N, C-alpha and C positions, 0 to 999 in steps of 0.2 A: 161453315165448313172450317175445321181446325186441322190443317195440313202440318205435317211434321216439318221442322225446319233444320238447317244445318246445325249440328251439335246436339239434336235430340236423339235419345235412345229410342230404337223401335220396339214397341211392346211385342211380347211374344204372340205368335198366332198358330193356329192349326188349321189346315183346310185339305183339300185333295186335288191332285194333279189330273191331267188329261187321262191317265190310265187308272185312275181311282186309288192311287197310293197316297197315304197320309204324308203331309209335308208340314213341317214347324219351323219356325225361325231358328230354332235351337240346332235343326240339322245342319246349319251353315255356321256354327260357331267357329271362329278362326279363319273364316273365308270372306274374301271381299264380294259384295253382291251388287248386281244392278238389278233393281226391281222396277219394271216398266208397266204402267197401268194403261189400258186401252178400253174405249166404250164397247166394242162388239166385235167379237171374231168374225173373220171373213167379209168384213165391210172394206171398202177401197182404201181408206185412210189407215186403218188397222193393219191390213194386209201389206201395204207400202211399208209401214213402220217396221213390222216384224220381219219382212223380208230383206230389208236394209240390214237389221241386226244379225240375221241368219248369214247374209253375205259377208259381214265383217266380224263373224263370230271367233274366229282364230286370233284375230288383232286383239279382241277384247279378252279372250282367253289369255293370251300372251302377257297381258297386263295383270293377270291374276284374278279376272272377274268370272263369276257364275252369274248366269242371267236367269231371271224368272219373269215370265209374262203373267199379267193378272187382269181378269175381267170377271164379271159375274155370270158368264155363261156356263152352261152345263158341261160336266165332264164329256159328254157324248160331242157337243158342239166344239169344245176345245180340242178333242181328239180329231175330229175331222179337220179342223183348221191347221194342226200340227202335222197330220199325215199328208194332206194335200200339198203342203209348202215345204215338207221336210225340215221342220225345225229341229235343231239340235239341242234345244233348251226346253226346260219344263213350262207348261202353261197351267196357271193354277185355276180351278173352276170354283170360284169364290161366290158361291150362290147365297150364301148366309151372310156375306159382306163382312167377314172376320178380318180378312186382310186389307179390304178397301177402307173399313173404319179404323183399324190401326194406324193406317197412314193418312187418313183424313182426306180422301180424294173424292168422297161422294158429297154432291151438293147441287145447287140450283145452277142450271145451264140454260142458254138462250140459242135457239136455232130457227132460223127463218120466222121471226116474230113471236115464236112459242116459247114459254117457259116450262121447265119440267126438271125433275131430279134426275141425277145420272152420274156417271164416272168421268171425272176430268182427266183427260190425257197428261199424265206427269211421269216423270222418271227420277228415281232415286238412286244415289250411290251410297252404299252403306259399308263401313270398314269392319275389319275382322272382329271388333268388340260389339258390332250392332249399333254404332253410331252413325247418323246421317252425315255424310261429308259433302254431298252436292245434291241440289233439287233442280230438275229442269222443268220450268213451267210452260215454256213455248217450245213444245217438241216439234221439229222438222221431220215430218214423217218418212219423207223419201231420202234424208240424209242424217238421220238420227245417230248413227254409229260415229260419224265426224264430231257431233256435239259432245259424245261421251269420251271420245280419244282426244 
């Protein structure tokens, strides 16, 4: 796994969001981004994390951040997740792993004694020039906004 580090430039990517809109990194030129990766929409940990960010969305916006949630889920699954929990931010349906690979968050995981490939739960802060300014490897799902603020 070759994860982006502080100081790295994020490679451009293009994928779709929960509504089928095309989304590229270049759409956010000149904006500060928080890009959070989660394994699977509507699972307990991912729901806790995304709801915590939703509940603190205004504070994050006040600091100038735009949020993007990313998983390999389908547009339909992302749409259901976003609608059910009323997320004010875009969820990217990265089924082809273009964003996941750009950030380097796909790799070997262990769960209950089994090893498999999957998305590592990580969050990246990106500045207006597309440079990574912070990487959070140990995401606290219930208190993630506090880690970012």
